[in-house]
MILUMTOR-885956 format. One line per 10 residues: number of its first residue (from 1); their letters; for each residue x, y, z of C-alpha. Coordinates in pm, 1 decimal. Layout:
% residues N
NUM = A = X Y Z | ...
This chain:
% residues 405
1 = MTDLTAASRQ = 0.0 0.0 0.0 | 284.0 238.8 85.1 | 450.2 170.9 -250.2 | 121.8 233.8 -432.5 | 72.4 561.7 -247.9 | 426.5 673.6 -331.3 | 378.3 580.9 -695.3 | 50.4 772.4 -700.7 | 219.1 1081.4 -553.9 | 491.6 1059.5 -816.0
11 = RNKRDLIIAA = 235.0 1034.9 -1095.7 | 49.9 1335.8 -957.6 | 369.9 1543.0 -939.0 | 463.5 1438.5 -1291.2 | 117.9 1537.5 -1417.0 | 143.0 1875.9 -1243.0 | 482.0 1938.7 -1401.9 | 349.5 1850.6 -1748.7 | 43.0 2071.7 -1699.1 | 254.1 2371.8 -1594.4
21 = ASGLIYDQGI = 501.1 2320.2 -1878.2 | 219.2 2281.3 -2133.3 | 74.9 2615.0 -2026.9 | 413.9 2781.8 -2068.9 | 461.5 2624.7 -2412.6 | 117.9 2747.7 -2516.2 | 192.1 3101.9 -2401.2 | 560.7 3132.7 -2488.8 | 660.0 2837.6 -2706.7 | 928.1 2583.8 -2620.6
31 = RGMTLGEVAA = 1179.8 2866.1 -2606.1 | 994.0 3031.3 -2318.3 | 950.7 2715.6 -2110.9 | 1231.4 2663.2 -1860.0 | 1269.5 2397.1 -1593.2 | 1317.7 2668.6 -1332.8 | 993.2 2845.8 -1420.6 | 803.3 2515.8 -1427.1 | 943.6 2432.4 -1083.4 | 827.9 2768.6 -946.9
41 = LVGLSTTSVT = 476.4 2717.8 -1084.4 | 432.1 2379.9 -914.4 | 609.6 2471.2 -589.8 | 909.4 2242.5 -637.9 | 1281.3 2297.4 -669.1 | 1442.6 2269.5 -1009.9 | 1626.8 1961.7 -881.5 | 1291.5 1797.3 -804.0 | 1170.7 1864.7 -1158.7 | 1487.1 1714.4 -1306.4
51 = YYFKRKDQLA = 1413.2 1395.7 -1110.7 | 1123.6 1345.4 -1353.7 | 1267.3 1519.1 -1661.6 | 1643.1 1557.5 -1680.8 | 1630.7 1791.6 -1980.6 | 1394.3 2054.3 -2108.9 | 1341.6 1866.4 -2436.4 | 1226.5 1557.3 -2245.9 | 964.8 1764.4 -2065.4 | 852.4 1930.1 -2388.8
61 = EACFDDTLER = 815.8 1587.7 -2549.9 | 600.7 1469.3 -2257.9 | 381.1 1779.6 -2296.5 | 323.5 1707.8 -2664.4 | 252.2 1341.1 -2590.6 | -12.2 1450.7 -2339.7 | -165.0 1700.0 -2585.0 | -170.8 1443.9 -2866.7 | -331.6 1183.6 -2639.6 | -610.1 1426.9 -2547.2
71 = FRALVTGAGR = -653.4 1522.2 -2912.5 | -668.1 1155.1 -3011.4 | -936.5 1091.6 -2747.5 | -1152.8 1371.9 -2892.4 | -1110.2 1236.6 -3244.9 | -1186.3 879.9 -3138.7 | -1497.4 992.4 -2954.6 | -1621.9 1183.4 -3258.1 | -1561.1 879.7 -3480.0 | -1788.4 667.3 -3262.2
81 = HGGGPRARVA = -2072.8 913.7 -3307.3 | -2351.4 798.7 -3536.1 | -2546.1 1010.2 -3783.5 | -2299.0 1070.4 -4064.9 | -2025.1 1327.9 -4133.7 | -2215.5 1632.0 -4005.3 | -2291.5 1467.8 -3671.1 | -1935.2 1339.0 -3633.2 | -1781.2 1679.2 -3709.7 | -2025.7 1846.6 -3471.2
91 = ALVDGFFATY = -1920.5 1600.1 -3200.5 | -1554.4 1691.3 -3258.5 | -1631.5 2065.0 -3238.9 | -1831.7 2006.6 -2919.3 | -1536.6 1817.2 -2771.2 | -1290.6 2096.5 -2850.2 | -1515.5 2362.2 -2697.5 | -1579.7 2153.5 -2388.1 | -1204.2 2112.1 -2343.9 | -1133.4 2484.0 -2389.7
101 = HAIRRGVEPA = -1410.6 2571.4 -2144.1 | -1272.6 2325.4 -1889.6 | -922.1 2471.6 -1928.7 | -1059.8 2824.3 -1883.4 | -1234.8 2714.7 -1561.3 | -923.1 2538.9 -1435.1 | -1095.0 2200.0 -1438.9 | -851.9 2059.5 -1696.5 | -482.0 2141.3 -1745.1 | -362.2 2350.4 -2037.6
111 = VARISDMRAM = -253.1 2193.0 -2362.9 | 61.9 2274.5 -2560.2 | 32.3 2406.1 -2913.6 | 55.1 2111.5 -3151.0 | 220.2 2332.4 -3413.2 | 518.9 2385.5 -3179.2 | 616.5 2021.2 -3226.9 | 802.4 2132.8 -3539.9 | 1060.9 2298.3 -3317.8 | 1160.1 1965.2 -3161.8
121 = EEPQRERLLN = 1478.4 1791.6 -3272.3 | 1489.0 1453.7 -3442.2 | 1393.1 1178.1 -3382.5 | 1130.7 1316.0 -3142.3 | 1000.9 1559.2 -3402.5 | 926.7 1287.3 -3657.9 | 765.5 1060.0 -3400.8 | 533.5 1333.0 -3272.2 | 437.6 1455.0 -3618.8 | 361.7 1098.6 -3728.8
131 = QYHDSYRTVR = 126.4 1061.4 -3433.4 | -48.1 1385.4 -3527.1 | -80.9 1280.1 -3891.3 | -239.8 951.8 -3781.7 | -509.6 1147.5 -3598.2 | -537.3 1388.1 -3892.4 | -622.3 1097.9 -4123.3 | -876.1 974.2 -3869.8 | -1044.0 1316.6 -3876.3 | -1045.5 1304.1 -4256.3
141 = DLFGDNSQQA = -1231.9 974.4 -4234.3 | -1507.9 1154.9 -4039.8 | -1607.8 1312.9 -4372.0 | -1668.9 975.5 -4535.9 | -1508.9 764.9 -4807.6 | -1161.9 872.5 -4923.6 | -1095.4 602.4 -5181.9 | -1135.6 836.6 -5482.2 | -864.9 1096.1 -5544.9 | -1100.7 1391.6 -5597.9
151 = TRWANTARTH = -1289.7 1310.6 -5278.9 | -966.0 1262.3 -5087.0 | -839.1 1601.9 -5207.2 | -1162.7 1770.1 -5096.8 | -1167.9 1593.1 -4760.4 | -804.0 1683.1 -4698.8 | -894.2 2051.0 -4743.1 | -1199.6 2014.8 -4519.6 | -995.6 1844.6 -4248.8 | -723.9 2107.6 -4260.0
161 = VLLESLFWVQ = -966.2 2399.6 -4236.9 | -1163.5 2227.6 -3960.2 | -861.3 2148.9 -3741.9 | -674.8 2475.2 -3798.7 | -990.9 2669.1 -3716.4 | -1041.6 2467.2 -3398.2 | -678.6 2509.9 -3290.8 | -703.6 2883.6 -3356.0 | -1027.9 2909.5 -3155.8 | -827.5 2875.1 -2834.7
171 = AWLPLHMPEE = -643.1 3197.8 -2922.7 | -951.3 3416.9 -2973.6 | -1216.8 3245.6 -2759.1 | -1093.6 3428.6 -2442.9 | -1213.4 3750.9 -2610.0 | -1561.6 3622.1 -2521.0 | -1707.3 3565.6 -2178.5 | -1736.2 3198.2 -2077.1 | -2115.0 3235.3 -2085.1 | -2086.2 3306.1 -2458.8
181 = YDRVRHRLLD = -1891.1 2992.6 -2548.2 | -2201.3 2792.8 -2635.4 | -2327.6 3067.3 -2865.6 | -1987.1 3092.4 -3035.2 | -1984.3 2714.5 -3081.1 | -2326.6 2726.4 -3250.1 | -2215.7 3009.5 -3479.2 | -1899.5 2820.9 -3579.1 | -2097.6 2501.0 -3644.2 | -2340.0 2701.1 -3857.0
191 = LFAQGLAPEG = -2050.8 2844.9 -4058.8 | -1900.7 2498.1 -4108.5 | -2236.6 2353.6 -4211.2 | -2369.4 2626.5 -4442.7 | -2071.3 2840.6 -4544.2 | -2074.4 3210.6 -4627.3 | -2254.4 3203.6 -4961.0 | -2634.7 3199.9 -4955.3 | -2816.3 2904.6 -5110.1 | -2756.6 2912.2 -5484.1
201 = GGWSPSILSL = -2500.0 3189.8 -5444.4 | -2176.1 3000.0 -5483.4 | -1861.6 3201.8 -5523.5 | -1650.5 3328.5 -5812.2 | -1293.2 3400.5 -5698.6 | -1067.0 3632.2 -5892.9 | -698.9 3582.9 -5816.4 | -544.8 3930.1 -5809.4 | -187.6 4006.6 -5906.1 | -13.6 4137.5 -5596.1
211 = PALEEDGSKR = 259.8 4390.6 -5678.0 | 593.0 4348.4 -5503.2 | 621.4 4529.8 -5173.3 | 858.1 4823.1 -5162.2 | 1152.6 4675.9 -4969.0 | 1524.5 4624.5 -4999.6 | 1597.6 4320.9 -5218.9 | 1852.3 4159.2 -4988.0 | 1634.4 4206.9 -4682.8 | 1339.3 4065.0 -4876.2
221 = DFLAAATRLI = 1538.7 3746.2 -4941.0 | 1626.2 3719.3 -4571.4 | 1262.1 3758.0 -4470.4 | 1144.7 3504.0 -4727.3 | 1401.4 3243.9 -4618.0 | 1331.6 3303.2 -4249.8 | 955.2 3278.9 -4300.4 | 987.4 2943.8 -4478.2 | 1216.6 2804.0 -4209.6 | 1005.2 2927.9 -3917.2
231 = NARGYRGASV = 690.2 2789.6 -4079.9 | 857.8 2451.8 -4125.6 | 1069.5 2425.7 -3811.0 | 931.3 2672.4 -3559.9 | 1124.3 2963.9 -3411.2 | 1384.6 2748.7 -3242.1 | 1441.3 2540.2 -3554.4 | 1492.9 2845.3 -3775.2 | 1838.5 2933.1 -3645.2 | 2049.2 3211.5 -3790.5
241 = DRIVAELNVT = 2290.4 2941.0 -3908.7 | 2013.1 2770.3 -4107.4 | 1894.3 3099.4 -4258.6 | 2238.5 3209.2 -4377.6 | 2308.0 2857.0 -4506.5 | 1992.5 2861.4 -4717.1 | 2087.1 3199.6 -4863.2 | 2457.4 3112.2 -4888.1 | 2562.1 3434.4 -4714.3 | 2761.5 3518.2 -4401.8
251 = KGSFYHHLDA = 2629.6 3592.6 -4054.6 | 2774.0 3938.4 -4092.7 | 2544.1 3995.8 -4387.0 | 2249.5 3881.3 -4175.6 | 2326.8 4122.0 -3891.7 | 2379.6 4401.6 -4142.6 | 2005.6 4388.8 -4211.9 | 1872.9 4284.4 -3870.9 | 2006.4 4343.5 -3518.8 | 1868.2 4024.7 -3362.5
261 = KDDLVYACFQ = 1655.4 3722.0 -3434.5 | 1355.4 3875.5 -3255.2 | 1380.8 4167.0 -3498.1 | 1371.6 3914.7 -3781.8 | 1051.0 3748.7 -3658.6 | 884.7 4087.0 -3607.6 | 992.7 4198.4 -3955.1 | 850.0 3876.7 -4103.3 | 516.7 3948.8 -3935.7 | 518.5 4307.0 -4063.4
271 = RSFAVVKQAQ = 581.0 4185.7 -4416.2 | 304.7 3923.5 -4393.0 | 53.2 4173.7 -4258.6 | 143.4 4415.5 -4537.5 | 66.4 4144.0 -4792.8 | -271.1 4060.8 -4632.8 | -365.7 4429.9 -4623.6 | -256.8 4465.3 -4985.2 | -489.7 4181.9 -5088.9 | -772.9 4336.2 -4887.9
281 = DMAIALPRVS = -712.6 4681.0 -5041.5 | -714.9 4547.6 -5396.5 | -1025.2 4335.0 -5338.7 | -1220.4 4618.5 -5175.8 | -1133.9 4844.6 -5471.2 | -1276.0 4603.0 -5731.8 | -1553.3 4782.3 -5924.9 | -1902.2 4648.6 -6003.7 | -1879.7 4324.5 -5808.2 | -2060.0 4197.0 -5499.7
291 = QRDRLAAAVA = -1915.3 4212.1 -5152.0 | -1898.8 3832.9 -5158.2 | -1684.9 3845.8 -5470.5 | -1456.4 4104.2 -5309.3 | -1409.0 3880.2 -5006.7 | -1357.5 3578.9 -5232.1 | -1093.0 3767.5 -5431.8 | -897.4 3859.9 -5119.0 | -909.6 3503.5 -4985.1 | -828.1 3339.4 -5318.8
301 = TLLDLQFDSR = -535.1 3575.8 -5380.1 | -381.5 3495.0 -5042.4 | -436.9 3120.6 -5087.9 | -272.7 3134.4 -5429.0 | 29.3 3297.8 -5265.3 | 41.8 3036.7 -4989.5 | 24.7 2745.4 -5234.6 | 298.7 2881.3 -5465.0 | 635.4 2744.8 -5350.1 | 818.4 3001.1 -5566.7
311 = RAPLLRSVAL = 690.2 3294.6 -5359.3 | 745.5 3401.3 -5000.3 | 456.4 3273.8 -4783.7 | 288.0 3439.1 -4488.1 | 445.6 3379.5 -4147.8 | 253.2 3128.3 -3937.1 | 90.3 3276.0 -3627.9 | 268.1 3020.2 -3406.9 | 582.1 3234.5 -3433.2 | 411.6 3475.9 -3191.4
321 = QALPNDLRDE = 546.6 3274.5 -2899.5 | 900.3 3368.3 -3001.6 | 848.2 3741.3 -2948.0 | 894.1 3940.1 -2627.9 | 564.6 4045.5 -2467.8 | 560.9 4401.8 -2600.9 | 622.1 4297.5 -2962.2 | 381.2 4004.4 -2928.5 | 103.0 4235.5 -2809.4 | 163.4 4468.3 -3103.2
331 = VIKQSNRLAR = 152.9 4180.9 -3352.5 | -172.4 4048.8 -3200.9 | -326.7 4395.2 -3230.3 | -229.2 4414.2 -3596.8 | -364.9 4065.1 -3662.2 | -695.2 4151.5 -3497.5 | -720.7 4469.4 -3705.2 | -686.6 4263.4 -4022.6 | -944.5 4016.4 -3888.9 | -1185.7 4303.0 -3816.2
341 = RFAGMVIDGI = -1137.9 4422.6 -4171.1 | -1246.2 4081.7 -4297.8 | -1538.0 4106.1 -4053.8 | -1631.4 4440.2 -4210.1 | -1633.1 4282.6 -4556.3 | -1860.7 4006.9 -4423.9 | -2097.1 4261.0 -4264.8 | -2116.6 4460.0 -4589.1 | -2198.4 4139.4 -4775.8 | -2472.2 4048.4 -4526.5
351 = IEGSIRTVDP = -2630.4 4392.9 -4566.3 | -2606.5 4360.6 -4944.2 | -2747.7 4006.7 -4941.9 | -2452.8 3842.9 -5114.0 | -2331.0 3678.0 -4790.6 | -2545.9 3465.2 -4563.5 | -2628.6 3596.8 -4216.2 | -2339.4 3469.8 -4003.9 | -2142.9 3589.9 -3703.3 | -1886.5 3822.1 -3867.1
361 = LVASQTIMAM = -1636.1 3791.6 -3580.9 | -1640.1 3411.6 -3594.8 | -1619.2 3420.2 -3974.7 | -1327.8 3664.3 -3979.1 | -1119.1 3461.7 -3734.3 | -1190.2 3148.0 -3937.1 | -1071.2 3326.9 -4251.5 | -750.1 3433.5 -4076.5 | -688.5 3078.5 -3953.5 | -742.9 2908.6 -4288.8
371 = VNAAYELAPW = -536.1 3161.4 -4486.2 | -251.6 3153.9 -4234.7 | -237.8 2773.5 -4224.5 | -278.5 2711.3 -4599.1 | 99.1 2712.8 -4652.0 | 116.3 2364.0 -4501.2 | -91.3 2227.5 -4789.6 | 139.8 2354.4 -5065.1 | 249.6 1994.2 -5148.9 | -119.2 1893.7 -5167.8
381 = AAKQPPGQAV = -192.4 2189.0 -5397.3 | 102.3 2105.7 -5625.2 | -58.7 1771.2 -5720.0 | -368.4 1940.5 -5863.4 | -435.6 2132.0 -6186.2 | -359.9 2507.5 -6168.0 | -621.2 2694.5 -5967.1 | -807.9 2385.8 -5849.8 | -647.8 2378.9 -5505.9 | -756.4 2737.5 -5436.0
391 = TTYAATLFDG = -1111.6 2656.6 -5542.6 | -1126.1 2334.5 -5340.2 | -974.1 2486.7 -5027.1 | -1176.0 2809.6 -5023.1 | -1500.8 2626.8 -5101.4 | -1482.8 2487.2 -4747.3 | -1554.6 2840.9 -4626.0 | -1792.2 2969.7 -4892.9 | -1995.1 2650.4 -4949.1 | -1939.2 2489.7 -4608.7
401 = LFGRG = -1734.9 2189.2 -4505.1 | -1976.7 1943.1 -4660.2 | -2026.1 2107.1 -4998.6 | -2353.8 2158.7 -5179.2 | -2508.4 1885.2 -5385.9
């Protein structure tokens, strides 16, 4: 009995350590999680924490294992739900919201950001990503048969938009009071089920030609290389050494353009936001088209950029955790301003009648999530005829996740 009690106490301490570290990873990324800070949060000495996890990477790996296990449980539960794809997807959305609400109330521990797994070193990185991809394919199966290529392409897009939107919900849901969570969940489910376009409306995207931003050519190359590396490897994985190696330049050349790596991440965000605003500006200025077509043009133009491996993509929002608090707050403000601009386009379309009556704040955050995450599906897009990937991916938003027969 004594041994069992001791083992139980050890498990409880280990769980507390993982919960505290997961919260730090969510807020600050792996870079911001230290064994000392974790120890302080759980009321232990750093030596006591190292009894369970000798190195920071071991603790981070345990956090991701915990997060993936909880994610897998939600996916498995949704898969058992009867009633077809709509009911199964609704069950998954319900599970995510219940988890976020429980975390907000302190009933459940925080979860780490799954996207931060890219910053892990091998072989842990590959193992964790393989586990995530297994669950990803299980979610794709919630939409039905994937034996035909065209259906599999469509369901891959639906799965990506669904999951990225749900992961992003945790970032903006705290803007609402806990009493509003159920209403927000209903509005998101409605958007997933019916899309933005009214019945019979469809959507006709025009891909606009974005002019090059006015910036120094060498600095532009640095920002493009850094953005690709951070998107693929996370902040920690995109070292200065890797960036200069990709560009075949010296570190001195790097520091000629940027004083520090934090400056680089901030500059990448500024460039990405400038591109999004540029697409919005050009779409809003389109003459003699509906508000829905203006919104579709902005979204399609940004997706086309994200799917084109020859062009510099937008920086993933997960890089926020790499920034100091003051810069992070400024970046979040800028991101929310761009989201509100999308919300304004949605509101104008609702008034006009070209967009279905939806919650514009929920819709705008979903747009930001899907556009920001689309870069990950560039290999998927490359397998399809020109333009088809943009149409397939964006249709998940305009026609809903389940399409229109």
